PDB file of N, H, CA, C and O in Angstrom:
ATOM      1  N   MET A   1     -78.905  42.386 -12.132  1.00  0.00           N
ATOM      2  CA  MET A   1     -78.433  42.450 -10.777  1.00  0.00           C
ATOM      3  C   MET A   1     -76.994  41.959 -10.745  1.00  0.00           C
ATOM      4  O   MET A   1     -76.716  40.819 -11.120  1.00  0.00           O
ATOM      5  N   ALA A   2     -76.100  42.793 -10.310  1.00  0.00           N
ATOM      6  H   ALA A   2     -76.326  43.719 -10.006  1.00  0.00           H
ATOM      7  CA  ALA A   2     -74.691  42.433 -10.208  1.00  0.00           C
ATOM      8  C   ALA A   2     -74.442  41.757  -8.867  1.00  0.00           C
ATOM      9  O   ALA A   2     -75.152  41.979  -7.886  1.00  0.00           O
ATOM     10  N   LYS A   3     -73.406  40.923  -8.865  1.00  0.00           N
ATOM     11  H   LYS A   3     -72.829  40.743  -9.661  1.00  0.00           H
ATOM     12  CA  LYS A   3     -73.048  40.191  -7.655  1.00  0.00           C
ATOM     13  C   LYS A   3     -71.572  40.422  -7.378  1.00  0.00           C
ATOM     14  O   LYS A   3     -70.759  40.491  -8.301  1.00  0.00           O
ATOM     15  N   ILE A   4     -71.236  40.541  -6.113  1.00  0.00           N
ATOM     16  H   ILE A   4     -71.896  40.485  -5.364  1.00  0.00           H
ATOM     17  CA  ILE A   4     -69.842  40.648  -5.698  1.00  0.00           C
ATOM     18  C   ILE A   4     -69.631  39.623  -4.583  1.00  0.00           C
ATOM     19  O   ILE A   4     -70.474  39.457  -3.702  1.00  0.00           O
ATOM     20  N   THR A   5     -68.496  38.948  -4.642  1.00  0.00           N
ATOM     21  H   THR A   5     -67.811  39.083  -5.357  1.00  0.00           H
ATOM     22  CA  THR A   5     -68.172  37.966  -3.620  1.00  0.00           C
ATOM     23  C   THR A   5     -67.074  38.527  -2.735  1.00  0.00           C
ATOM     24  O   THR A   5     -66.005  38.909  -3.212  1.00  0.00           O
ATOM     25  N   ILE A   6     -67.351  38.570  -1.439  1.00  0.00           N
ATOM     26  H   ILE A   6     -68.219  38.260  -1.052  1.00  0.00           H
ATOM     27  CA  ILE A   6     -66.391  39.068  -0.455  1.00  0.00           C
ATOM     28  C   ILE A   6     -66.270  38.015   0.641  1.00  0.00           C
ATOM     29  O   ILE A   6     -67.265  37.626   1.254  1.00  0.00           O
ATOM     30  N   ASN A   7     -65.054  37.562   0.880  1.00  0.00           N
ATOM     31  H   ASN A   7     -64.246  37.878   0.382  1.00  0.00           H
ATOM     32  CA  ASN A   7     -64.814  36.521   1.891  1.00  0.00           C
ATOM     33  C   ASN A   7     -65.718  35.307   1.677  1.00  0.00           C
ATOM     34  O   ASN A   7     -66.303  34.771   2.618  1.00  0.00           O
ATOM     35  N   GLU A   8     -65.814  34.890   0.416  1.00  0.00           N
ATOM     36  H   GLU A   8     -65.339  35.325  -0.349  1.00  0.00           H
ATOM     37  CA  GLU A   8     -66.562  33.703   0.011  1.00  0.00           C
ATOM     38  C   GLU A   8     -68.074  33.829   0.235  1.00  0.00           C
ATOM     39  O   GLU A   8     -68.779  32.820   0.255  1.00  0.00           O
ATOM     40  N   LYS A   9     -68.573  35.044   0.401  1.00  0.00           N
ATOM     41  H   LYS A   9     -68.001  35.864   0.384  1.00  0.00           H
ATOM     42  CA  LYS A   9     -70.014  35.273   0.538  1.00  0.00           C
ATOM     43  C   LYS A   9     -70.462  36.197  -0.590  1.00  0.00           C
ATOM     44  O   LYS A   9     -69.809  37.200  -0.878  1.00  0.00           O
ATOM     45  N   ASP A  10     -71.573  35.854  -1.220  1.00  0.00           N
ATOM     46  H   ASP A  10     -72.103  35.039  -0.986  1.00  0.00           H
ATOM     47  CA  ASP A  10     -72.108  36.641  -2.327  1.00  0.00           C
ATOM     48  C   ASP A  10     -73.013  37.753  -1.820  1.00  0.00           C
ATOM     49  O   ASP A  10     -73.830  37.556  -0.920  1.00  0.00           O
ATOM     50  N   TYR A  11     -72.847  38.930  -2.422  1.00  0.00           N
ATOM     51  H   TYR A  11     -72.184  39.090  -3.153  1.00  0.00           H
ATOM     52  CA  TYR A  11     -73.692  40.081  -2.133  1.00  0.00           C
ATOM     53  C   TYR A  11     -74.242  40.579  -3.461  1.00  0.00           C
ATOM     54  O   TYR A  11     -73.520  40.619  -4.457  1.00  0.00           O
ATOM     55  N   TYR A  12     -75.511  40.957  -3.481  1.00  0.00           N
ATOM     56  H   TYR A  12     -76.098  40.924  -2.671  1.00  0.00           H
ATOM     57  CA  TYR A  12     -76.172  41.417  -4.698  1.00  0.00           C
ATOM     58  C   TYR A  12     -76.427  42.912  -4.611  1.00  0.00           C
ATOM     59  O   TYR A  12     -76.919  43.418  -3.603  1.00  0.00           O
ATOM     60  N   THR A  13     -76.083  43.606  -5.685  1.00  0.00           N
ATOM     61  H   THR A  13     -75.684  43.194  -6.505  1.00  0.00           H
ATOM     62  CA  THR A  13     -76.172  45.066  -5.673  1.00  0.00           C
ATOM     63  C   THR A  13     -77.602  45.565  -5.525  1.00  0.00           C
ATOM     64  O   THR A  13     -77.817  46.694  -5.085  1.00  0.00           O
ATOM     65  N   ASP A  14     -78.580  44.745  -5.884  1.00  0.00           N
ATOM     66  H   ASP A  14     -78.406  43.828  -6.241  1.00  0.00           H
ATOM     67  CA  ASP A  14     -79.978  45.168  -5.703  1.00  0.00           C
ATOM     68  C   ASP A  14     -80.302  45.419  -4.235  1.00  0.00           C
ATOM     69  O   ASP A  14     -81.210  46.185  -3.915  1.00  0.00           O
ATOM     70  N   ASP A  15     -79.560  44.775  -3.350  1.00  0.00           N
ATOM     71  H   ASP A  15     -78.821  44.152  -3.610  1.00  0.00           H
ATOM     72  CA  ASP A  15     -79.795  44.916  -1.915  1.00  0.00           C
ATOM     73  C   ASP A  15     -78.962  46.026  -1.278  1.00  0.00           C
ATOM     74  O   ASP A  15     -79.098  46.280  -0.081  1.00  0.00           O
ATOM     75  N   PHE A  16     -78.107  46.688  -2.050  1.00  0.00           N
ATOM     76  H   PHE A  16     -77.997  46.482  -3.022  1.00  0.00           H
ATOM     77  CA  PHE A  16     -77.201  47.701  -1.509  1.00  0.00           C
ATOM     78  C   PHE A  16     -77.931  49.012  -1.252  1.00  0.00           C
ATOM     79  O   PHE A  16     -78.849  49.391  -1.980  1.00  0.00           O
ATOM     80  N   ASN A  17     -77.490  49.700  -0.183  1.00  0.00           N
ATOM     81  H   ASN A  17     -76.744  49.392   0.408  1.00  0.00           H
ATOM     82  CA  ASN A  17     -77.959  51.064   0.028  1.00  0.00           C
ATOM     83  C   ASN A  17     -77.051  51.994  -0.771  1.00  0.00           C
ATOM     84  O   ASN A  17     -76.143  51.533  -1.463  1.00  0.00           O
ATOM     85  N   GLU A  18     -77.290  53.287  -0.679  1.00  0.00           N
ATOM     86  H   GLU A  18     -78.028  53.661  -0.117  1.00  0.00           H
ATOM     87  CA  GLU A  18     -76.511  54.257  -1.469  1.00  0.00           C
ATOM     88  C   GLU A  18     -75.020  54.191  -1.144  1.00  0.00           C
ATOM     89  O   GLU A  18     -74.183  54.241  -2.045  1.00  0.00           O
ATOM     90  N   ARG A  19     -74.697  54.082   0.116  1.00  0.00           N
ATOM     91  H   ARG A  19     -75.378  54.042   0.848  1.00  0.00           H
ATOM     92  CA  ARG A  19     -73.300  54.050   0.531  1.00  0.00           C
ATOM     93  C   ARG A  19     -72.602  52.790   0.009  1.00  0.00           C
ATOM     94  O   ARG A  19     -71.465  52.852  -0.461  1.00  0.00           O
ATOM     95  N   GLN A  20     -73.282  51.663   0.094  1.00  0.00           N
ATOM     96  H   GLN A  20     -74.205  51.612   0.475  1.00  0.00           H
ATOM     97  CA  GLN A  20     -72.709  50.415  -0.411  1.00  0.00           C
ATOM     98  C   GLN A  20     -72.522  50.478  -1.930  1.00  0.00           C
ATOM     99  O   GLN A  20     -71.527  49.981  -2.459  1.00  0.00           O
ATOM    100  N   MET A  21     -73.482  51.089  -2.623  1.00  0.00           N
ATOM    101  H   MET A  21     -74.290  51.492  -2.194  1.00  0.00           H
ATOM    102  CA  MET A  21     -73.346  51.220  -4.084  1.00  0.00           C
ATOM    103  C   MET A  21     -72.140  52.070  -4.434  1.00  0.00           C
ATOM    104  O   MET A  21     -71.427  51.767  -5.391  1.00  0.00           O
ATOM    105  N   GLY A  22     -71.904  53.120  -3.680  1.00  0.00           N
ATOM    106  H   GLY A  22     -72.483  53.366  -2.903  1.00  0.00           H
ATOM    107  CA  GLY A  22     -70.728  53.958  -3.910  1.00  0.00           C
ATOM    108  C   GLY A  22     -69.448  53.158  -3.738  1.00  0.00           C
ATOM    109  O   GLY A  22     -68.516  53.279  -4.534  1.00  0.00           O
ATOM    110  N   MET A  23     -69.410  52.346  -2.700  1.00  0.00           N
ATOM    111  H   MET A  23     -70.166  52.248  -2.054  1.00  0.00           H
ATOM    112  CA  MET A  23     -68.230  51.504  -2.457  1.00  0.00           C
ATOM    113  C   MET A  23     -68.080  50.463  -3.556  1.00  0.00           C
ATOM    114  O   MET A  23     -66.965  50.177  -3.994  1.00  0.00           O
ATOM    115  N   TYR A  24     -69.191  49.896  -4.003  1.00  0.00           N
ATOM    116  H   TYR A  24     -70.097  50.128  -3.647  1.00  0.00           H
ATOM    117  CA  TYR A  24     -69.161  48.904  -5.080  1.00  0.00           C
ATOM    118  C   TYR A  24     -68.625  49.533  -6.364  1.00  0.00           C
ATOM    119  O   TYR A  24     -67.798  48.933  -7.051  1.00  0.00           O
ATOM    120  N   ARG A  25     -69.090  50.731  -6.686  1.00  0.00           N
ATOM    121  H   ARG A  25     -69.761  51.218  -6.127  1.00  0.00           H
ATOM    122  CA  ARG A  25     -68.588  51.417  -7.887  1.00  0.00           C
ATOM    123  C   ARG A  25     -67.086  51.672  -7.773  1.00  0.00           C
ATOM    124  O   ARG A  25     -66.358  51.545  -8.758  1.00  0.00           O
ATOM    125  N   GLU A  26     -66.624  52.030  -6.581  1.00  0.00           N
ATOM    126  H   GLU A  26     -67.215  52.134  -5.781  1.00  0.00           H
ATOM    127  CA  GLU A  26     -65.192  52.275  -6.400  1.00  0.00           C
ATOM    128  C   GLU A  26     -64.398  50.976  -6.559  1.00  0.00           C
ATOM    129  O   GLU A  26     -63.315  50.980  -7.145  1.00  0.00           O
ATOM    130  N   ILE A  27     -64.927  49.872  -6.044  1.00  0.00           N
ATOM    131  H   ILE A  27     -65.807  49.868  -5.568  1.00  0.00           H
ATOM    132  CA  ILE A  27     -64.277  48.566  -6.234  1.00  0.00           C
ATOM    133  C   ILE A  27     -64.175  48.258  -7.722  1.00  0.00           C
ATOM    134  O   ILE A  27     -63.125  47.834  -8.205  1.00  0.00           O
ATOM    135  N   THR A  28     -65.258  48.471  -8.436  1.00  0.00           N
ATOM    136  H   THR A  28     -66.111  48.815  -8.044  1.00  0.00           H
ATOM    137  CA  THR A  28     -65.286  48.201  -9.876  1.00  0.00           C
ATOM    138  C   THR A  28     -64.253  49.054 -10.609  1.00  0.00           C
ATOM    139  O   THR A  28     -63.536  48.556 -11.476  1.00  0.00           O
ATOM    140  N   MET A  29     -64.177  50.330 -10.264  1.00  0.00           N
ATOM    141  H   MET A  29     -64.760  50.735  -9.559  1.00  0.00           H
ATOM    142  CA  MET A  29     -63.195  51.215 -10.903  1.00  0.00           C
ATOM    143  C   MET A  29     -61.776  50.768 -10.573  1.00  0.00           C
ATOM    144  O   MET A  29     -60.905  50.779 -11.443  1.00  0.00           O
ATOM    145  N   ALA A  30     -61.537  50.376  -9.328  1.00  0.00           N
ATOM    146  H   ALA A  30     -62.244  50.366  -8.621  1.00  0.00           H
ATOM    147  CA  ALA A  30     -60.198  49.926  -8.923  1.00  0.00           C
ATOM    148  C   ALA A  30     -59.813  48.660  -9.680  1.00  0.00           C
ATOM    149  O   ALA A  30     -58.667  48.522 -10.107  1.00  0.00           O
ATOM    150  N   GLN A  31     -60.752  47.736  -9.851  1.00  0.00           N
ATOM    151  H   GLN A  31     -61.683  47.849  -9.504  1.00  0.00           H
ATOM    152  CA  GLN A  31     -60.468  46.503 -10.585  1.00  0.00           C
ATOM    153  C   GLN A  31     -60.162  46.797 -12.050  1.00  0.00           C
ATOM    154  O   GLN A  31     -59.264  46.189 -12.633  1.00  0.00           O
ATOM    155  N   GLU A  32     -60.901  47.719 -12.640  1.00  0.00           N
ATOM    156  H   GLU A  32     -61.631  48.213 -12.167  1.00  0.00           H
ATOM    157  CA  GLU A  32     -60.637  48.103 -14.029  1.00  0.00           C
ATOM    158  C   GLU A  32     -59.249  48.721 -14.158  1.00  0.00           C
ATOM    159  O   GLU A  32     -58.526  48.436 -15.113  1.00  0.00           O
ATOM    160  N   GLU A  33     -58.880  49.557 -13.211  1.00  0.00           N
ATOM    161  H   GLU A  33     -59.467  49.789 -12.435  1.00  0.00           H
ATOM    162  CA  GLU A  33     -57.567  50.206 -13.241  1.00  0.00           C
ATOM    163  C   GLU A  33     -56.458  49.164 -13.058  1.00  0.00           C
ATOM    164  O   GLU A  33     -55.420  49.242 -13.715  1.00  0.00           O
ATOM    165  N   MET A  34     -56.675  48.193 -12.168  1.00  0.00           N
ATOM    166  H   MET A  34     -57.518  48.130 -11.634  1.00  0.00           H
ATOM    167  CA  MET A  34     -55.686  47.130 -11.980  1.00  0.00           C
ATOM    168  C   MET A  34     -55.504  46.328 -13.263  1.00  0.00           C
ATOM    169  O   MET A  34     -54.382  45.961 -13.613  1.00  0.00           O
ATOM    170  N   SER A  35     -56.597  46.055 -13.961  1.00  0.00           N
ATOM    171  H   SER A  35     -57.508  46.353 -13.676  1.00  0.00           H
ATOM    172  CA  SER A  35     -56.504  45.334 -15.232  1.00  0.00           C
ATOM    173  C   SER A  35     -55.707  46.141 -16.250  1.00  0.00           C
ATOM    174  O   SER A  35     -54.875  45.597 -16.976  1.00  0.00           O
ATOM    175  N   ARG A  36     -55.969  47.439 -16.294  1.00  0.00           N
ATOM    176  H   ARG A  36     -56.645  47.882 -15.704  1.00  0.00           H
ATOM    177  CA  ARG A  36     -55.246  48.310 -17.220  1.00  0.00           C
ATOM    178  C   ARG A  36     -53.753  48.315 -16.893  1.00  0.00           C
ATOM    179  O   ARG A  36     -52.919  48.242 -17.795  1.00  0.00           O
ATOM    180  N   LEU A  37     -53.421  48.401 -15.618  1.00  0.00           N
ATOM    181  H   LEU A  37     -54.099  48.461 -14.885  1.00  0.00           H
ATOM    182  CA  LEU A  37     -52.020  48.423 -15.210  1.00  0.00           C
ATOM    183  C   LEU A  37     -51.332  47.091 -15.502  1.00  0.00           C
ATOM    184  O   LEU A  37     -50.171  47.078 -15.912  1.00  0.00           O
ATOM    185  N   LYS A  38     -52.021  45.980 -15.300  1.00  0.00           N
ATOM    186  H   LYS A  38     -52.964  45.990 -14.967  1.00  0.00           H
ATOM    187  CA  LYS A  38     -51.455  44.672 -15.634  1.00  0.00           C
ATOM    188  C   LYS A  38     -51.139  44.600 -17.125  1.00  0.00           C
ATOM    189  O   LYS A  38     -50.100  44.075 -17.525  1.00  0.00           O
ATOM    190  N   TYR A  39     -52.055  45.140 -17.950  1.00  0.00           N
ATOM    191  H   TYR A  39     -52.899  45.566 -17.625  1.00  0.00           H
ATOM    192  CA  TYR A  39     -51.832  45.165 -19.389  1.00  0.00           C
ATOM    193  C   TYR A  39     -50.593  46.011 -19.715  1.00  0.00           C
ATOM    194  O   TYR A  39     -49.749  45.599 -20.511  1.00  0.00           O
ATOM    195  N   LEU A  40     -50.490  47.182 -19.101  1.00  0.00           N
ATOM    196  H   LEU A  40     -51.176  47.517 -18.454  1.00  0.00           H
ATOM    197  CA  LEU A  40     -49.329  48.054 -19.354  1.00  0.00           C
ATOM    198  C   LEU A  40     -48.030  47.381 -18.938  1.00  0.00           C
ATOM    199  O   LEU A  40     -47.017  47.518 -19.626  1.00  0.00           O
ATOM    200  N   ILE A  41     -48.043  46.664 -17.834  1.00  0.00           N
ATOM    201  H   ILE A  41     -48.865  46.554 -17.275  1.00  0.00           H
ATOM    202  CA  ILE A  41     -46.845  45.947 -17.395  1.00  0.00           C
ATOM    203  C   ILE A  41     -46.448  44.915 -18.438  1.00  0.00           C
ATOM    204  O   ILE A  41     -45.265  44.772 -18.748  1.00  0.00           O
ATOM    205  N   GLN A  42     -47.426  44.191 -18.986  1.00  0.00           N
ATOM    206  H   GLN A  42     -48.387  44.307 -18.734  1.00  0.00           H
ATOM    207  CA  GLN A  42     -47.124  43.197 -20.015  1.00  0.00           C
ATOM    208  C   GLN A  42     -46.539  43.859 -21.258  1.00  0.00           C
ATOM    209  O   GLN A  42     -45.593  43.339 -21.851  1.00  0.00           O
ATOM    210  N   VAL A  43     -47.093  44.994 -21.653  1.00  0.00           N
ATOM    211  H   VAL A  43     -47.861  45.415 -21.171  1.00  0.00           H
ATOM    212  CA  VAL A  43     -46.593  45.708 -22.830  1.00  0.00           C
ATOM    213  C   VAL A  43     -45.165  46.194 -22.589  1.00  0.00           C
ATOM    214  O   VAL A  43     -44.301  46.039 -23.453  1.00  0.00           O
ATOM    215  N   MET A  44     -44.915  46.775 -21.428  1.00  0.00           N
ATOM    216  H   MET A  44     -45.616  46.901 -20.726  1.00  0.00           H
ATOM    217  CA  MET A  44     -43.575  47.278 -21.120  1.00  0.00           C
ATOM    218  C   MET A  44     -42.569  46.134 -20.995  1.00  0.00           C
ATOM    219  O   MET A  44     -41.421  46.280 -21.415  1.00  0.00           O
ATOM    220  N   ASP A  45     -42.976  45.012 -20.433  1.00  0.00           N
ATOM    221  H   ASP A  45     -43.909  44.894 -20.092  1.00  0.00           H
ATOM    222  CA  ASP A  45     -42.098  43.856 -20.319  1.00  0.00           C
ATOM    223  C   ASP A  45     -41.715  43.346 -21.717  1.00  0.00           C
ATOM    224  O   ASP A  45     -40.553  43.036 -21.978  1.00  0.00           O
ATOM    225  N   ALA A  46     -42.711  43.264 -22.608  1.00  0.00           N
ATOM    226  H   ALA A  46     -43.655  43.516 -22.396  1.00  0.00           H
ATOM    227  CA  ALA A  46     -42.429  42.826 -23.980  1.00  0.00           C
ATOM    228  C   ALA A  46     -41.483  43.809 -24.670  1.00  0.00           C
ATOM    229  O   ALA A  46     -40.574  43.390 -25.385  1.00  0.00           O
ATOM    230  N   ARG A  47     -41.685  45.094 -24.464  1.00  0.00           N
ATOM    231  H   ARG A  47     -42.424  45.435 -23.883  1.00  0.00           H
ATOM    232  CA  ARG A  47     -40.819  46.118 -25.067  1.00  0.00           C
ATOM    233  C   ARG A  47     -39.382  45.980 -24.555  1.00  0.00           C
ATOM    234  O   ARG A  47     -38.435  46.049 -25.338  1.00  0.00           O
ATOM    235  N   CYS A  48     -39.222  45.785 -23.249  1.00  0.00           N
ATOM    236  H   CYS A  48     -39.992  45.729 -22.613  1.00  0.00           H
ATOM    237  CA  CYS A  48     -37.878  45.614 -22.687  1.00  0.00           C
ATOM    238  C   CYS A  48     -37.201  44.379 -23.272  1.00  0.00           C
ATOM    239  O   CYS A  48     -36.017  44.421 -23.603  1.00  0.00           O
ATOM    240  N   ASN A  49     -37.937  43.293 -23.399  1.00  0.00           N
ATOM    241  H   ASN A  49     -38.900  43.259 -23.130  1.00  0.00           H
ATOM    242  CA  ASN A  49     -37.369  42.072 -23.978  1.00  0.00           C
ATOM    243  C   ASN A  49     -36.956  42.292 -25.430  1.00  0.00           C
ATOM    244  O   ASN A  49     -35.904  41.819 -25.859  1.00  0.00           O
ATOM    245  N   MET A  50     -37.786  43.010 -26.184  1.00  0.00           N
ATOM    246  H   MET A  50     -38.641  43.394 -25.836  1.00  0.00           H
ATOM    247  CA  MET A  50     -37.473  43.286 -27.582  1.00  0.00           C
ATOM    248  C   MET A  50     -36.216  44.149 -27.682  1.00  0.00           C
ATOM    249  O   MET A  50     -35.325  43.861 -28.481  1.00  0.00           O
ATOM    250  N   LEU A  51     -36.146  45.199 -26.878  1.00  0.00           N
ATOM    251  H   LEU A  51     -36.870  45.433 -26.229  1.00  0.00           H
ATOM    252  CA  LEU A  51     -34.974  46.073 -26.907  1.00  0.00           C
ATOM    253  C   LEU A  51     -33.720  45.326 -26.479  1.00  0.00           C
ATOM    254  O   LEU A  51     -32.653  45.514 -27.063  1.00  0.00           O
ATOM    255  N   GLY A  52     -33.842  44.482 -25.467  1.00  0.00           N
ATOM    256  H   GLY A  52     -34.709  44.329 -24.992  1.00  0.00           H
ATOM    257  CA  GLY A  52     -32.704  43.670 -25.046  1.00  0.00           C
ATOM    258  C   GLY A  52     -32.220  42.773 -26.161  1.00  0.00           C
ATOM    259  O   GLY A  52     -31.015  42.602 -26.346  1.00  0.00           O
ATOM    260  N   GLY A  53     -33.148  42.198 -26.907  1.00  0.00           N
ATOM    261  H   GLY A  53     -34.127  42.337 -26.757  1.00  0.00           H
ATOM    262  CA  GLY A  53     -32.780  41.372 -28.056  1.00  0.00           C
ATOM    263  C   GLY A  53     -32.042  42.170 -29.108  1.00  0.00           C
ATOM    264  O   GLY A  53     -31.087  41.679 -29.711  1.00  0.00           O
ATOM    265  N   TRP A  54     -32.478  43.393 -29.331  1.00  0.00           N
ATOM    266  H   TRP A  54     -33.253  43.791 -28.841  1.00  0.00           H
ATOM    267  CA  TRP A  54     -31.800  44.246 -30.311  1.00  0.00           C
ATOM    268  C   TRP A  54     -30.389  44.588 -29.850  1.00  0.00           C
ATOM    269  O   TRP A  54     -29.469  44.648 -30.666  1.00  0.00           O
ATOM    270  N   ILE A  55     -30.208  44.811 -28.552  1.00  0.00           N
ATOM    271  H   ILE A  55     -30.955  44.762 -27.889  1.00  0.00           H
ATOM    272  CA  ILE A  55     -28.867  45.089 -28.030  1.00  0.00           C
ATOM    273  C   ILE A  55     -27.948  43.905 -28.317  1.00  0.00           C
ATOM    274  O   ILE A  55     -26.812  44.083 -28.756  1.00  0.00           O
ATOM    275  N   VAL A  56     -28.444  42.702 -28.066  1.00  0.00           N
ATOM    276  H   VAL A  56     -29.367  42.557 -27.710  1.00  0.00           H
ATOM    277  CA  VAL A  56     -27.653  41.494 -28.320  1.00  0.00           C
ATOM    278  C   VAL A  56     -27.318  41.389 -29.809  1.00  0.00           C
ATOM    279  O   VAL A  56     -26.177  41.098 -30.170  1.00  0.00           O
ATOM    280  N   GLU A  57     -28.309  41.627 -30.674  1.00  0.00           N
ATOM    281  H   GLU A  57     -29.235  41.864 -30.381  1.00  0.00           H
ATOM    282  CA  GLU A  57     -28.069  41.564 -32.123  1.00  0.00           C
ATOM    283  C   GLU A  57     -26.985  42.550 -32.546  1.00  0.00           C
ATOM    284  O   GLU A  57     -26.083  42.202 -33.308  1.00  0.00           O
ATOM    285  N   GLN A  58     -27.078  43.782 -32.047  1.00  0.00           N
ATOM    286  H   GLN A  58     -27.811  44.064 -31.427  1.00  0.00           H
ATOM    287  CA  GLN A  58     -26.103  44.800 -32.404  1.00  0.00           C
ATOM    288  C   GLN A  58     -24.709  44.407 -31.930  1.00  0.00           C
ATOM    289  O   GLN A  58     -23.733  44.598 -32.656  1.00  0.00           O
ATOM    290  N   ALA A  59     -24.604  43.865 -30.729  1.00  0.00           N
ATOM    291  H   ALA A  59     -25.397  43.710 -30.139  1.00  0.00           H
ATOM    292  CA  ALA A  59     -23.311  43.439 -30.203  1.00  0.00           C
ATOM    293  C   ALA A  59     -22.730  42.315 -31.045  1.00  0.00           C
ATOM    294  O   ALA A  59     -21.532  42.303 -31.330  1.00  0.00           O
ATOM    295  N   GLU A  60     -23.578  41.368 -31.444  1.00  0.00           N
ATOM    296  H   GLU A  60     -24.551  41.378 -31.212  1.00  0.00           H
ATOM    297  CA  GLU A  60     -23.106  40.255 -32.267  1.00  0.00           C
ATOM    298  C   GLU A  60     -22.660  40.740 -33.645  1.00  0.00           C
ATOM    299  O   GLU A  60     -21.653  40.271 -34.175  1.00  0.00           O
ATOM    300  N   GLU A  61     -23.406  41.675 -34.221  1.00  0.00           N
ATOM    301  H   GLU A  61     -24.224  42.056 -33.790  1.00  0.00           H
ATOM    302  CA  GLU A  61     -23.015  42.231 -35.518  1.00  0.00           C
ATOM    303  C   GLU A  61     -21.680  42.953 -35.411  1.00  0.00           C
ATOM    304  O   GLU A  61     -20.836  42.829 -36.298  1.00  0.00           O
ATOM    305  N   ALA A  62     -21.482  43.698 -34.346  1.00  0.00           N
ATOM    306  H   ALA A  62     -22.168  43.799 -33.625  1.00  0.00           H
ATOM    307  CA  ALA A  62     -20.219  44.424 -34.151  1.00  0.00           C
ATOM    308  C   ALA A  62     -19.064  43.444 -34.010  1.00  0.00           C
ATOM    309  O   ALA A  62     -17.986  43.674 -34.559  1.00  0.00           O
ATOM    310  N   GLU A  63     -19.275  42.358 -33.284  1.00  0.00           N
ATOM    311  H   GLU A  63     -20.150  42.171 -32.838  1.00  0.00           H
ATOM    312  CA  GLU A  63     -18.228  41.340 -33.128  1.00  0.00           C
ATOM    313  C   GLU A  63     -17.894  40.697 -34.466  1.00  0.00           C
ATOM    314  O   GLU A  63     -16.727  40.433 -34.756  1.00  0.00           O
ATOM    315  N   GLN A  64     -18.913  40.444 -35.283  1.00  0.00           N
ATOM    316  H   GLN A  64     -19.861  40.658 -35.048  1.00  0.00           H
ATOM    317  CA  GLN A  64     -18.683  39.839 -36.595  1.00  0.00           C
ATOM    318  C   GLN A  64     -17.911  40.791 -37.501  1.00  0.00           C
ATOM    319  O   GLN A  64     -17.037  40.364 -38.255  1.00  0.00           O
ATOM    320  N   GLU A  65     -18.233  42.069 -37.428  1.00  0.00           N
ATOM    321  H   GLU A  65     -18.943  42.416 -36.816  1.00  0.00           H
ATOM    322  CA  GLU A  65     -17.528  43.063 -38.234  1.00  0.00           C
ATOM    323  C   GLU A  65     -16.052  43.120 -37.829  1.00  0.00           C
ATOM    324  O   GLU A  65     -15.169  43.205 -38.682  1.00  0.00           O
ATOM    325  N   GLU A  66     -15.800  43.072 -36.538  1.00  0.00           N
ATOM    326  H   GLU A  66     -16.518  43.003 -35.845  1.00  0.00           H
ATOM    327  CA  GLU A  66     -14.421  43.125 -36.052  1.00  0.00           C
ATOM    328  C   GLU A  66     -13.646  41.863 -36.425  1.00  0.00           C
ATOM    329  O   GLU A  66     -12.430  41.907 -36.605  1.00  0.00           O
ATOM    330  N   ALA A  67     -14.344  40.754 -36.540  1.00  0.00           N
ATOM    331  H   ALA A  67     -15.332  40.718 -36.394  1.00  0.00           H
ATOM    332  CA  ALA A  67     -13.686  39.475 -36.831  1.00  0.00           C
ATOM    333  C   ALA A  67     -13.431  39.256 -38.319  1.00  0.00           C
ATOM    334  O   ALA A  67     -12.716  38.322 -38.681  1.00  0.00           O
ATOM    335  N   LYS A  68     -13.993  40.089 -39.189  1.00  0.00           N
ATOM    336  H   LYS A  68     -14.574  40.848 -38.895  1.00  0.00           H
ATOM    337  CA  LYS A  68     -13.785  39.928 -40.627  1.00  0.00           C
ATOM    338  C   LYS A  68     -12.332  40.202 -40.974  1.00  0.00           C
ATOM    339  O   LYS A  68     -11.726  41.137 -40.450  1.00  0.00           O
ATOM    340  N   PRO A  69     -11.773  39.383 -41.861  1.00  0.00           N
ATOM    341  CA  PRO A  69     -10.375  39.636 -42.264  1.00  0.00           C
ATOM    342  C   PRO A  69     -10.302  40.893 -43.128  1.00  0.00           C
ATOM    343  O   PRO A  69     -11.256  41.257 -43.815  1.00  0.00           O
ATOM    344  N   GLU A  70      -9.149  41.536 -43.071  1.00  0.00           N
ATOM    345  H   GLU A  70      -8.374  41.240 -42.512  1.00  0.00           H
ATOM    346  CA  GLU A  70      -8.902  42.729 -43.888  1.00  0.00           C
ATOM    347  C   GLU A  70      -8.923  42.320 -45.361  1.00  0.00           C
ATOM    348  O   GLU A  70      -8.477  41.225 -45.703  1.00  0.00           O
ATOM    349  N   SER A  71      -9.433  43.182 -46.229  1.00  0.00           N
ATOM    350  H   SER A  71      -9.795  44.071 -45.951  1.00  0.00           H
ATOM    351  CA  SER A  71      -9.450  42.838 -47.658  1.00  0.00           C
ATOM    352  C   SER A  71      -8.055  42.970 -48.234  1.00  0.00           C
ATOM    353  O   SER A  71      -7.242  43.764 -47.760  1.00  0.00           O
ATOM    354  N   ALA A  72      -7.789  42.179 -49.269  1.00  0.00           N
ATOM    355  H   ALA A  72      -8.449  41.534 -49.654  1.00  0.00           H
ATOM    356  CA  ALA A  72      -6.468  42.151 -49.897  1.00  0.00           C
ATOM    357  C   ALA A  72      -6.364  43.158 -51.024  1.00  0.00           C
ATOM    358  O   ALA A  72      -5.468  43.040 -51.860  1.00  0.00           O
ATOM    359  N   ASP A  73      -7.245  44.143 -51.078  1.00  0.00           N
ATOM    360  H   ASP A  73      -7.972  44.239 -50.399  1.00  0.00           H
ATOM    361  CA  ASP A  73      -7.237  45.137 -52.140  1.00  0.00           C
ATOM    362  C   ASP A  73      -6.053  46.099 -52.007  1.00  0.00           C
ATOM    363  O   ASP A  73      -5.603  46.659 -53.007  1.00  0.00           O
ATOM    364  N   GLY A  74      -5.568  46.288 -50.843  1.00  0.00           N
ATOM    365  H   GLY A  74      -5.934  45.832 -50.031  1.00  0.00           H
ATOM    366  CA  GLY A  74      -4.661  47.334 -50.534  1.00  0.00           C
ATOM    367  C   GLY A  74      -3.312  47.286 -50.979  1.00  0.00           C
ATOM    368  O   GLY A  74      -2.538  48.203 -50.701  1.00  0.00           O
TER     369      GLY A  74
END
């Protein structure tokens, strides 16, 4: 028997009629989708942070290359 709490009151699915069960299933699907979207947001946030770090690394490497003295081979 599944339980859902709405406005601090517990409801048990065994007591639901067909219409309530349909609504309960939709709530469950919506919650699963919200969890999936939260996960995707975390993944995309981590990806953006990683790419931003790479941009900084590339900029620092370019600055170091520009700051190197010319070789005396010439």
